[in-house]
PyMOL Python script that loads the backbone (N, CA, C, O; Angstrom):
from pymol import cmd

cmd.read_pdbstr("""\
ATOM      1  N   MET A   1     -46.315   0.693 -11.519  1.00  0.00           N
ATOM      2  CA  MET A   1     -45.818  -0.737 -11.469  1.00  0.00           C
ATOM      3  C   MET A   1     -46.941  -1.772 -11.506  1.00  0.00           C
ATOM      4  O   MET A   1     -47.747  -1.795 -10.576  1.00  0.00           O
ATOM      5  N   ASP A   2     -47.035  -2.573 -12.457  1.00  0.00           N
ATOM      6  CA  ASP A   2     -48.034  -3.672 -12.570  1.00  0.00           C
ATOM      7  C   ASP A   2     -47.593  -4.880 -11.899  1.00  0.00           C
ATOM      8  O   ASP A   2     -46.580  -5.490 -12.240  1.00  0.00           O
ATOM      9  N   HIS A   3     -48.398  -5.246 -10.888  1.00  0.00           N
ATOM     10  CA  HIS A   3     -48.111  -6.310  -9.991  1.00  0.00           C
ATOM     11  C   HIS A   3     -48.822  -7.643 -10.439  1.00  0.00           C
ATOM     12  O   HIS A   3     -48.861  -8.578  -9.640  1.00  0.00           O
ATOM     13  N   GLN A   4     -49.339  -7.752 -11.588  1.00  0.00           N
ATOM     14  CA  GLN A   4     -50.050  -8.905 -12.024  1.00  0.00           C
ATOM     15  C   GLN A   4     -49.005 -10.010 -12.305  1.00  0.00           C
ATOM     16  O   GLN A   4     -48.025  -9.798 -13.019  1.00  0.00           O
ATOM     17  N   ARG A   5     -49.248 -11.167 -11.729  1.00  0.00           N
ATOM     18  CA  ARG A   5     -48.364 -12.260 -11.853  1.00  0.00           C
ATOM     19  C   ARG A   5     -49.223 -13.421 -12.332  1.00  0.00           C
ATOM     20  O   ARG A   5     -50.425 -13.291 -12.563  1.00  0.00           O
ATOM     21  N   SER A   6     -48.555 -14.555 -12.471  1.00  0.00           N
ATOM     22  CA  SER A   6     -49.309 -15.850 -12.869  1.00  0.00           C
ATOM     23  C   SER A   6     -50.327 -16.089 -11.846  1.00  0.00           C
ATOM     24  O   SER A   6     -50.145 -15.782 -10.668  1.00  0.00           O
ATOM     25  N   GLY A   7     -51.441 -16.656 -12.303  1.00  0.00           N
ATOM     26  CA  GLY A   7     -52.556 -16.816 -11.431  1.00  0.00           C
ATOM     27  C   GLY A   7     -52.469 -17.872 -10.305  1.00  0.00           C
ATOM     28  O   GLY A   7     -51.867 -18.936 -10.450  1.00  0.00           O
ATOM     29  N   THR A   8     -53.093 -17.518  -9.204  1.00  0.00           N
ATOM     30  CA  THR A   8     -53.245 -18.401  -8.034  1.00  0.00           C
ATOM     31  C   THR A   8     -54.695 -18.539  -7.817  1.00  0.00           C
ATOM     32  O   THR A   8     -55.348 -17.520  -7.589  1.00  0.00           O
ATOM     33  N   ARG A   9     -55.252 -19.657  -7.862  1.00  0.00           N
ATOM     34  CA  ARG A   9     -56.657 -19.891  -7.639  1.00  0.00           C
ATOM     35  C   ARG A   9     -56.927 -19.930  -6.098  1.00  0.00           C
ATOM     36  O   ARG A   9     -56.319 -20.664  -5.319  1.00  0.00           O
ATOM     37  N   ILE A  10     -57.883 -19.079  -5.769  1.00  0.00           N
ATOM     38  CA  ILE A  10     -58.324 -19.099  -4.267  1.00  0.00           C
ATOM     39  C   ILE A  10     -59.796 -18.977  -4.251  1.00  0.00           C
ATOM     40  O   ILE A  10     -60.406 -18.543  -5.229  1.00  0.00           O
ATOM     41  N   THR A  11     -60.398 -19.364  -3.126  1.00  0.00           N
ATOM     42  CA  THR A  11     -61.911 -19.214  -2.841  1.00  0.00           C
ATOM     43  C   THR A  11     -61.862 -18.253  -1.639  1.00  0.00           C
ATOM     44  O   THR A  11     -61.159 -18.436  -0.645  1.00  0.00           O
ATOM     45  N   VAL A  12     -62.692 -17.199  -1.842  1.00  0.00           N
ATOM     46  CA  VAL A  12     -62.921 -16.228  -0.818  1.00  0.00           C
ATOM     47  C   VAL A  12     -64.268 -15.768  -0.823  1.00  0.00           C
ATOM     48  O   VAL A  12     -64.904 -15.694  -1.875  1.00  0.00           O
ATOM     49  N   VAL A  13     -64.785 -15.429   0.375  1.00  0.00           N
ATOM     50  CA  VAL A  13     -66.164 -14.880   0.507  1.00  0.00           C
ATOM     51  C   VAL A  13     -65.969 -13.362   0.566  1.00  0.00           C
ATOM     52  O   VAL A  13     -65.237 -12.840   1.406  1.00  0.00           O
ATOM     53  N   LEU A  14     -66.633 -12.692  -0.331  1.00  0.00           N
ATOM     54  CA  LEU A  14     -66.577 -11.226  -0.413  1.00  0.00           C
ATOM     55  C   LEU A  14     -67.969 -10.599  -0.122  1.00  0.00           C
ATOM     56  O   LEU A  14     -68.985 -11.264  -0.324  1.00  0.00           O
ATOM     57  N   ASP A  15     -68.026  -9.379   0.331  1.00  0.00           N
ATOM     58  CA  ASP A  15     -69.186  -8.624   0.478  1.00  0.00           C
ATOM     59  C   ASP A  15     -69.772  -8.337  -0.880  1.00  0.00           C
ATOM     60  O   ASP A  15     -69.148  -7.558  -1.599  1.00  0.00           O
ATOM     61  N   ALA A  16     -70.850  -8.848  -1.304  1.00  0.00           N
ATOM     62  CA  ALA A  16     -71.454  -8.636  -2.556  1.00  0.00           C
ATOM     63  C   ALA A  16     -71.758  -7.195  -2.863  1.00  0.00           C
ATOM     64  O   ALA A  16     -71.597  -6.737  -3.994  1.00  0.00           O
ATOM     65  N   GLY A  17     -72.201  -6.479  -1.845  1.00  0.00           N
ATOM     66  CA  GLY A  17     -72.493  -5.073  -2.066  1.00  0.00           C
ATOM     67  C   GLY A  17     -71.165  -4.299  -2.355  1.00  0.00           C
ATOM     68  O   GLY A  17     -71.148  -3.475  -3.269  1.00  0.00           O
ATOM     69  N   LEU A  18     -70.178  -4.515  -1.684  1.00  0.00           N
ATOM     70  CA  LEU A  18     -68.905  -3.869  -1.943  1.00  0.00           C
ATOM     71  C   LEU A  18     -68.399  -4.149  -3.417  1.00  0.00           C
ATOM     72  O   LEU A  18     -67.938  -3.258  -4.130  1.00  0.00           O
ATOM     73  N   LEU A  19     -68.526  -5.454  -3.801  1.00  0.00           N
ATOM     74  CA  LEU A  19     -68.033  -5.799  -5.078  1.00  0.00           C
ATOM     75  C   LEU A  19     -68.912  -5.100  -6.170  1.00  0.00           C
ATOM     76  O   LEU A  19     -68.381  -4.558  -7.140  1.00  0.00           O
ATOM     77  N   ARG A  20     -70.193  -5.123  -5.999  1.00  0.00           N
ATOM     78  CA  ARG A  20     -71.123  -4.446  -6.969  1.00  0.00           C
ATOM     79  C   ARG A  20     -70.833  -2.892  -7.054  1.00  0.00           C
ATOM     80  O   ARG A  20     -70.847  -2.285  -8.125  1.00  0.00           O
ATOM     81  N   GLU A  21     -70.581  -2.331  -5.892  1.00  0.00           N
ATOM     82  CA  GLU A  21     -70.314  -0.832  -5.843  1.00  0.00           C
ATOM     83  C   GLU A  21     -68.956  -0.654  -6.591  1.00  0.00           C
ATOM     84  O   GLU A  21     -68.892   0.265  -7.408  1.00  0.00           O
ATOM     85  N   ALA A  22     -67.955  -1.380  -6.405  1.00  0.00           N
ATOM     86  CA  ALA A  22     -66.705  -1.229  -6.997  1.00  0.00           C
ATOM     87  C   ALA A  22     -66.827  -1.384  -8.482  1.00  0.00           C
ATOM     88  O   ALA A  22     -66.221  -0.649  -9.261  1.00  0.00           O
ATOM     89  N   MET A  23     -67.617  -2.348  -8.858  1.00  0.00           N
ATOM     90  CA  MET A  23     -67.813  -2.509 -10.366  1.00  0.00           C
ATOM     91  C   MET A  23     -68.602  -1.373 -10.968  1.00  0.00           C
ATOM     92  O   MET A  23     -68.403  -1.015 -12.128  1.00  0.00           O
ATOM     93  N   ARG A  24     -69.509  -0.796 -10.173  1.00  0.00           N
ATOM     94  CA  ARG A  24     -70.267   0.287 -10.728  1.00  0.00           C
ATOM     95  C   ARG A  24     -69.377   1.532 -10.826  1.00  0.00           C
ATOM     96  O   ARG A  24     -69.413   2.224 -11.843  1.00  0.00           O
ATOM     97  N   LEU A  25     -68.566   1.836  -9.777  1.00  0.00           N
ATOM     98  CA  LEU A  25     -67.747   3.002  -9.784  1.00  0.00           C
ATOM     99  C   LEU A  25     -66.583   2.924 -10.816  1.00  0.00           C
ATOM    100  O   LEU A  25     -66.204   3.931 -11.415  1.00  0.00           O
ATOM    101  N   THR A  26     -66.053   1.751 -10.994  1.00  0.00           N
ATOM    102  CA  THR A  26     -64.962   1.677 -11.947  1.00  0.00           C
ATOM    103  C   THR A  26     -65.301   1.351 -13.376  1.00  0.00           C
ATOM    104  O   THR A  26     -64.543   1.612 -14.311  1.00  0.00           O
ATOM    105  N   GLY A  27     -66.505   0.753 -13.509  1.00  0.00           N
ATOM    106  CA  GLY A  27     -66.904   0.353 -14.888  1.00  0.00           C
ATOM    107  C   GLY A  27     -66.356  -0.991 -15.232  1.00  0.00           C
ATOM    108  O   GLY A  27     -66.610  -1.473 -16.336  1.00  0.00           O
ATOM    109  N   ILE A  28     -65.611  -1.639 -14.352  1.00  0.00           N
ATOM    110  CA  ILE A  28     -64.920  -2.940 -14.644  1.00  0.00           C
ATOM    111  C   ILE A  28     -66.108  -3.948 -14.578  1.00  0.00           C
ATOM    112  O   ILE A  28     -66.997  -3.905 -13.727  1.00  0.00           O
ATOM    113  N   ARG A  29     -66.015  -4.802 -15.520  1.00  0.00           N
ATOM    114  CA  ARG A  29     -67.165  -5.814 -15.715  1.00  0.00           C
ATOM    115  C   ARG A  29     -67.045  -7.113 -15.068  1.00  0.00           C
ATOM    116  O   ARG A  29     -68.057  -7.792 -14.893  1.00  0.00           O
ATOM    117  N   THR A  30     -65.848  -7.535 -14.682  1.00  0.00           N
ATOM    118  CA  THR A  30     -65.662  -8.876 -13.971  1.00  0.00           C
ATOM    119  C   THR A  30     -65.264  -8.713 -12.575  1.00  0.00           C
ATOM    120  O   THR A  30     -64.607  -7.732 -12.225  1.00  0.00           O
ATOM    121  N   LYS A  31     -65.619  -9.599 -11.782  1.00  0.00           N
ATOM    122  CA  LYS A  31     -65.193  -9.616 -10.431  1.00  0.00           C
ATOM    123  C   LYS A  31     -63.681  -9.818 -10.280  1.00  0.00           C
ATOM    124  O   LYS A  31     -63.038  -9.225  -9.414  1.00  0.00           O
ATOM    125  N   ARG A  32     -63.147 -10.657 -11.135  1.00  0.00           N
ATOM    126  CA  ARG A  32     -61.749 -10.880 -11.072  1.00  0.00           C
ATOM    127  C   ARG A  32     -60.945  -9.609 -11.360  1.00  0.00           C
ATOM    128  O   ARG A  32     -59.987  -9.295 -10.655  1.00  0.00           O
ATOM    129  N   GLU A  33     -61.346  -8.893 -12.396  1.00  0.00           N
ATOM    130  CA  GLU A  33     -60.722  -7.610 -12.768  1.00  0.00           C
ATOM    131  C   GLU A  33     -60.859  -6.590 -11.641  1.00  0.00           C
ATOM    132  O   GLU A  33     -59.927  -5.836 -11.360  1.00  0.00           O
ATOM    133  N   VAL A  34     -61.950  -6.571 -11.039  1.00  0.00           N
ATOM    134  CA  VAL A  34     -62.193  -5.637  -9.800  1.00  0.00           C
ATOM    135  C   VAL A  34     -61.188  -5.960  -8.685  1.00  0.00           C
ATOM    136  O   VAL A  34     -60.598  -5.059  -8.088  1.00  0.00           O
ATOM    137  N   ILE A  35     -61.018  -7.168  -8.435  1.00  0.00           N
ATOM    138  CA  ILE A  35     -60.219  -7.651  -7.314  1.00  0.00           C
ATOM    139  C   ILE A  35     -58.669  -7.327  -7.672  1.00  0.00           C
ATOM    140  O   ILE A  35     -57.915  -6.830  -6.836  1.00  0.00           O
ATOM    141  N   VAL A  36     -58.272  -7.649  -8.968  1.00  0.00           N
ATOM    142  CA  VAL A  36     -56.909  -7.330  -9.347  1.00  0.00           C
ATOM    143  C   VAL A  36     -56.639  -5.803  -9.326  1.00  0.00           C
ATOM    144  O   VAL A  36     -55.561  -5.372  -8.918  1.00  0.00           O
ATOM    145  N   GLU A  37     -57.584  -5.025  -9.751  1.00  0.00           N
ATOM    146  CA  GLU A  37     -57.457  -3.542  -9.618  1.00  0.00           C
ATOM    147  C   GLU A  37     -57.373  -3.062  -8.198  1.00  0.00           C
ATOM    148  O   GLU A  37     -56.597  -2.163  -7.874  1.00  0.00           O
ATOM    149  N   ALA A  38     -58.163  -3.657  -7.363  1.00  0.00           N
ATOM    150  CA  ALA A  38     -58.168  -3.344  -5.977  1.00  0.00           C
ATOM    151  C   ALA A  38     -56.808  -3.609  -5.329  1.00  0.00           C
ATOM    152  O   ALA A  38     -56.254  -2.761  -4.629  1.00  0.00           O
ATOM    153  N   LEU A  39     -56.291  -4.807  -5.583  1.00  0.00           N
ATOM    154  CA  LEU A  39     -54.910  -5.118  -5.086  1.00  0.00           C
ATOM    155  C   LEU A  39     -53.863  -4.264  -5.610  1.00  0.00           C
ATOM    156  O   LEU A  39     -52.979  -3.845  -4.863  1.00  0.00           O
ATOM    157  N   ASN A  40     -53.905  -3.957  -6.926  1.00  0.00           N
ATOM    158  CA  ASN A  40     -52.894  -3.047  -7.523  1.00  0.00           C
ATOM    159  C   ASN A  40     -52.941  -1.703  -6.846  1.00  0.00           C
ATOM    160  O   ASN A  40     -51.896  -1.130  -6.535  1.00  0.00           O
ATOM    161  N   THR A  41     -54.162  -1.171  -6.603  1.00  0.00           N
ATOM    162  CA  THR A  41     -54.344   0.110  -6.094  1.00  0.00           C
ATOM    163  C   THR A  41     -53.845   0.129  -4.606  1.00  0.00           C
ATOM    164  O   THR A  41     -53.208   1.091  -4.176  1.00  0.00           O
ATOM    165  N   LEU A  42     -54.147  -0.942  -3.846  1.00  0.00           N
ATOM    166  CA  LEU A  42     -53.650  -0.936  -2.449  1.00  0.00           C
ATOM    167  C   LEU A  42     -52.177  -0.990  -2.373  1.00  0.00           C
ATOM    168  O   LEU A  42     -51.556  -0.356  -1.520  1.00  0.00           O
ATOM    169  N   ILE A  43     -51.592  -1.769  -3.291  1.00  0.00           N
ATOM    170  CA  ILE A  43     -50.121  -1.695  -3.304  1.00  0.00           C
ATOM    171  C   ILE A  43     -49.529  -0.423  -3.713  1.00  0.00           C
ATOM    172  O   ILE A  43     -48.547   0.003  -3.104  1.00  0.00           O
ATOM    173  N   ARG A  44     -50.077   0.269  -4.763  1.00  0.00           N
ATOM    174  CA  ARG A  44     -49.546   1.612  -5.102  1.00  0.00           C
ATOM    175  C   ARG A  44     -49.630   2.610  -3.934  1.00  0.00           C
ATOM    176  O   ARG A  44     -48.716   3.390  -3.668  1.00  0.00           O
ATOM    177  N   ILE A  45     -50.812   2.533  -3.241  1.00  0.00           N
ATOM    178  CA  ILE A  45     -51.046   3.451  -2.143  1.00  0.00           C
ATOM    179  C   ILE A  45     -50.028   3.252  -1.082  1.00  0.00           C
ATOM    180  O   ILE A  45     -49.440   4.216  -0.592  1.00  0.00           O
ATOM    181  N   ARG A  46     -49.795   1.988  -0.700  1.00  0.00           N
ATOM    182  CA  ARG A  46     -48.918   1.673   0.423  1.00  0.00           C
ATOM    183  C   ARG A  46     -47.467   1.977  -0.001  1.00  0.00           C
ATOM    184  O   ARG A  46     -46.666   2.344   0.859  1.00  0.00           O
ATOM    185  N   GLU A  47     -47.097   1.843  -1.278  1.00  0.00           N
ATOM    186  CA  GLU A  47     -45.772   2.158  -1.762  1.00  0.00           C
ATOM    187  C   GLU A  47     -45.532   3.640  -1.707  1.00  0.00           C
ATOM    188  O   GLU A  47     -44.375   4.050  -1.616  1.00  0.00           O
ATOM    189  N   GLN A  48     -46.584   4.499  -1.758  1.00  0.00           N
ATOM    190  CA  GLN A  48     -46.302   5.941  -1.804  1.00  0.00           C
ATOM    191  C   GLN A  48     -45.963   6.436  -0.385  1.00  0.00           C
ATOM    192  O   GLN A  48     -45.293   7.462  -0.263  1.00  0.00           O
ATOM    193  N   GLY A  49     -46.361   5.805   0.613  1.00  0.00           N
ATOM    194  CA  GLY A  49     -46.136   6.272   2.012  1.00  0.00           C
ATOM    195  C   GLY A  49     -44.714   6.635   2.261  1.00  0.00           C
ATOM    196  O   GLY A  49     -44.419   7.769   2.637  1.00  0.00           O
ATOM    197  N   PRO A  50     -43.768   5.651   2.050  1.00  0.00           N
ATOM    198  CA  PRO A  50     -42.358   6.004   2.395  1.00  0.00           C
ATOM    199  C   PRO A  50     -41.866   7.150   1.491  1.00  0.00           C
ATOM    200  O   PRO A  50     -41.118   8.024   1.931  1.00  0.00           O
ATOM    201  N   ALA A  51     -42.302   7.127   0.224  1.00  0.00           N
ATOM    202  CA  ALA A  51     -41.776   8.256  -0.630  1.00  0.00           C
ATOM    203  C   ALA A  51     -42.245   9.567  -0.244  1.00  0.00           C
ATOM    204  O   ALA A  51     -41.498  10.537  -0.370  1.00  0.00           O
ATOM    205  N   LEU A  52     -43.499   9.693   0.249  1.00  0.00           N
ATOM    206  CA  LEU A  52     -44.101  10.895   0.819  1.00  0.00           C
ATOM    207  C   LEU A  52     -43.352  11.309   2.041  1.00  0.00           C
ATOM    208  O   LEU A  52     -43.003  12.479   2.198  1.00  0.00           O
ATOM    209  N   GLU A  53     -43.098  10.365   2.913  1.00  0.00           N
ATOM    210  CA  GLU A  53     -42.360  10.661   4.172  1.00  0.00           C
ATOM    211  C   GLU A  53     -40.996  11.284   3.895  1.00  0.00           C
ATOM    212  O   GLU A  53     -40.596  12.248   4.548  1.00  0.00           O
ATOM    213  N   ARG A  54     -40.268  10.702   2.887  1.00  0.00           N
ATOM    214  CA  ARG A  54     -38.978  11.317   2.525  1.00  0.00           C
ATOM    215  C   ARG A  54     -39.105  12.675   2.069  1.00  0.00           C
ATOM    216  O   ARG A  54     -38.160  13.442   2.252  1.00  0.00           O
ATOM    217  N   LEU A  55     -40.199  13.088   1.473  1.00  0.00           N
ATOM    218  CA  LEU A  55     -40.375  14.488   0.996  1.00  0.00           C
ATOM    219  C   LEU A  55     -40.787  15.504   2.113  1.00  0.00           C
ATOM    220  O   LEU A  55     -40.654  16.717   1.947  1.00  0.00           O
ATOM    221  N   ARG A  56     -41.277  14.971   3.221  1.00  0.00           N
ATOM    222  CA  ARG A  56     -41.685  15.801   4.321  1.00  0.00           C
ATOM    223  C   ARG A  56     -40.605  16.837   4.671  1.00  0.00           C
ATOM    224  O   ARG A  56     -39.474  16.475   4.996  1.00  0.00           O
ATOM    225  N   GLY A  57     -40.961  18.117   4.602  1.00  0.00           N
ATOM    226  CA  GLY A  57     -39.970  19.154   4.976  1.00  0.00           C
ATOM    227  C   GLY A  57     -39.068  19.528   3.869  1.00  0.00           C
ATOM    228  O   GLY A  57     -38.264  20.446   4.030  1.00  0.00           O
ATOM    229  N   ALA A  58     -39.149  18.858   2.718  1.00  0.00           N
ATOM    230  CA  ALA A  58     -38.125  19.085   1.698  1.00  0.00           C
ATOM    231  C   ALA A  58     -38.506  20.250   0.766  1.00  0.00           C
ATOM    232  O   ALA A  58     -37.683  20.737  -0.009  1.00  0.00           O
ATOM    233  N   ILE A  59     -39.741  20.670   0.860  1.00  0.00           N
ATOM    234  CA  ILE A  59     -40.200  21.706  -0.085  1.00  0.00           C
ATOM    235  C   ILE A  59     -40.554  22.996   0.824  1.00  0.00           C
ATOM    236  O   ILE A  59     -41.304  22.961   1.799  1.00  0.00           O
ATOM    237  N   ASP A  60     -39.907  24.100   0.352  1.00  0.00           N
ATOM    238  CA  ASP A  60     -40.236  25.360   1.003  1.00  0.00           C
ATOM    239  C   ASP A  60     -41.442  25.961   0.402  1.00  0.00           C
ATOM    240  O   ASP A  60     -41.478  26.124  -0.818  1.00  0.00           O
ATOM    241  N   TRP A  61     -42.457  26.314   1.172  1.00  0.00           N
ATOM    242  CA  TRP A  61     -43.592  27.001   0.568  1.00  0.00           C
ATOM    243  C   TRP A  61     -43.872  28.317   1.297  1.00  0.00           C
ATOM    244  O   TRP A  61     -43.817  28.424   2.522  1.00  0.00           O
ATOM    245  N   GLU A  62     -44.166  29.275   0.484  1.00  0.00           N
ATOM    246  CA  GLU A  62     -44.520  30.597   1.020  1.00  0.00           C
ATOM    247  C   GLU A  62     -45.866  30.929   0.578  1.00  0.00           C
ATOM    248  O   GLU A  62     -46.187  30.754  -0.597  1.00  0.00           O
ATOM    249  N   GLY A  63     -46.690  31.406   1.461  1.00  0.00           N
ATOM    250  CA  GLY A  63     -48.067  31.792   1.094  1.00  0.00           C
ATOM    251  C   GLY A  63     -48.821  32.196   2.295  1.00  0.00           C
ATOM    252  O   GLY A  63     -48.325  32.116   3.419  1.00  0.00           O
ATOM    253  N   ASP A  64     -50.011  32.627   2.071  1.00  0.00           N
ATOM    254  CA  ASP A  64     -50.915  33.078   3.082  1.00  0.00           C
ATOM    255  C   ASP A  64     -52.188  32.279   2.959  1.00  0.00           C
ATOM    256  O   ASP A  64     -53.059  32.621   2.159  1.00  0.00           O
ATOM    257  N   LEU A  65     -52.315  31.213   3.740  1.00  0.00           N
ATOM    258  CA  LEU A  65     -53.561  30.366   3.699  1.00  0.00           C
ATOM    259  C   LEU A  65     -54.783  31.100   3.906  1.00  0.00           C
ATOM    260  O   LEU A  65     -55.778  30.875   3.217  1.00  0.00           O
ATOM    261  N   ALA A  66     -54.756  32.072   4.932  1.00  0.00           N
ATOM    262  CA  ALA A  66     -55.941  32.825   5.222  1.00  0.00           C
ATOM    263  C   ALA A  66     -56.415  33.616   3.983  1.00  0.00           C
ATOM    264  O   ALA A  66     -57.608  33.686   3.685  1.00  0.00           O
ATOM    265  N   GLU A  67     -55.460  34.190   3.296  1.00  0.00           N
ATOM    266  CA  GLU A  67     -55.745  34.936   2.043  1.00  0.00           C
ATOM    267  C   GLU A  67     -56.324  33.979   0.945  1.00  0.00           C
ATOM    268  O   GLU A  67     -57.277  34.328   0.249  1.00  0.00           O
ATOM    269  N   MET A  68     -55.736  32.801   0.820  1.00  0.00           N
ATOM    270  CA  MET A  68     -56.148  31.869  -0.235  1.00  0.00           C
ATOM    271  C   MET A  68     -57.584  31.393   0.064  1.00  0.00           C
ATOM    272  O   MET A  68     -58.361  31.156  -0.861  1.00  0.00           O
ATOM    273  N   ARG A  69     -57.921  31.259   1.316  1.00  0.00           N
ATOM    274  CA  ARG A  69     -59.212  30.775   1.691  1.00  0.00           C
ATOM    275  C   ARG A  69     -60.354  31.810   1.671  1.00  0.00           C
ATOM    276  O   ARG A  69     -61.518  31.460   1.863  1.00  0.00           O
ATOM    277  N   LYS A  70     -60.034  32.981   1.456  1.00  0.00           N
ATOM    278  CA  LYS A  70     -61.040  34.057   1.473  1.00  0.00           C
ATOM    279  C   LYS A  70     -62.044  33.752   0.289  1.00  0.00           C
ATOM    280  O   LYS A  70     -61.599  33.396  -0.802  1.00  0.00           O
ATOM    281  N   GLY A  71     -63.320  33.883   0.496  1.00  0.00           N
ATOM    282  CA  GLY A  71     -64.280  33.700  -0.485  1.00  0.00           C
ATOM    283  C   GLY A  71     -64.770  32.204  -0.654  1.00  0.00           C
ATOM    284  O   GLY A  71     -65.712  31.916  -1.392  1.00  0.00           O
ATOM    285  N   ARG A  72     -64.081  31.298   0.065  1.00  0.00           N
ATOM    286  CA  ARG A  72     -64.508  29.903  -0.004  1.00  0.00           C
ATOM    287  C   ARG A  72     -65.727  29.738   0.914  1.00  0.00           C
ATOM    288  O   ARG A  72     -65.807  30.382   1.960  1.00  0.00           O
ATOM    289  N   VAL A  73     -66.665  28.883   0.526  1.00  0.00           N
ATOM    290  CA  VAL A  73     -67.727  28.536   1.270  1.00  0.00           C
ATOM    291  C   VAL A  73     -67.484  27.226   2.021  1.00  0.00           C
ATOM    292  O   VAL A  73     -67.078  26.238   1.410  1.00  0.00           O
ATOM    293  N   PHE A  74     -67.721  27.202   3.304  1.00  0.00           N
ATOM    294  CA  PHE A  74     -67.531  25.929   4.031  1.00  0.00           C
ATOM    295  C   PHE A  74     -68.846  25.613   4.735  1.00  0.00           C
ATOM    296  O   PHE A  74     -69.372  26.404   5.517  1.00  0.00           O
ATOM    297  N   ASP A  75     -69.347  24.432   4.425  1.00  0.00           N
ATOM    298  CA  ASP A  75     -70.648  24.012   4.981  1.00  0.00           C
ATOM    299  C   ASP A  75     -70.543  23.133   6.285  1.00  0.00           C
ATOM    300  O   ASP A  75     -71.529  22.692   6.876  1.00  0.00           O
ATOM    301  N   GLY A  76     -69.269  22.934   6.657  1.00  0.00           N
ATOM    302  CA  GLY A  76     -69.143  22.094   7.888  1.00  0.00           C
ATOM    303  C   GLY A  76     -68.991  20.625   7.639  1.00  0.00           C
ATOM    304  O   GLY A  76     -68.648  19.875   8.553  1.00  0.00           O
ATOM    305  N   GLY A  77     -69.238  20.193   6.429  1.00  0.00           N
ATOM    306  CA  GLY A  77     -69.119  18.813   6.073  1.00  0.00           C
ATOM    307  C   GLY A  77     -67.769  18.336   5.730  1.00  0.00           C
ATOM    308  O   GLY A  77     -66.897  19.202   5.655  1.00  0.00           O
ATOM    309  N   CYS A  78     -67.447  17.135   5.512  1.00  0.00           N
ATOM    310  CA  CYS A  78     -66.162  16.663   5.165  1.00  0.00           C
ATOM    311  C   CYS A  78     -66.056  16.537   3.625  1.00  0.00           C
ATOM    312  O   CYS A  78     -65.012  16.140   3.108  1.00  0.00           O
TER     313      CYS A  78
END
""", "prot")
cmd.dss("prot")
cmd.show_as("cartoon", "prot")
cmd.util.cbc("prot")
cmd.orient("prot")
């Protein structure tokens, strides 16, 4: 769902480092586009929460996690 609407002009102070990093990671060239993308992403993520909650327990899964994890290397990091 695209939540872009007619423009509202605001003045806001943003962390320049965060903005540069977002532009670097996304390849988006303008600050405005980065902010719009960030807002759209936030909305999509928050909209997913209730949908995922409704799915909780709705899927039967059979498997052996211990078996699936055999051979994996875990270095203790996240």
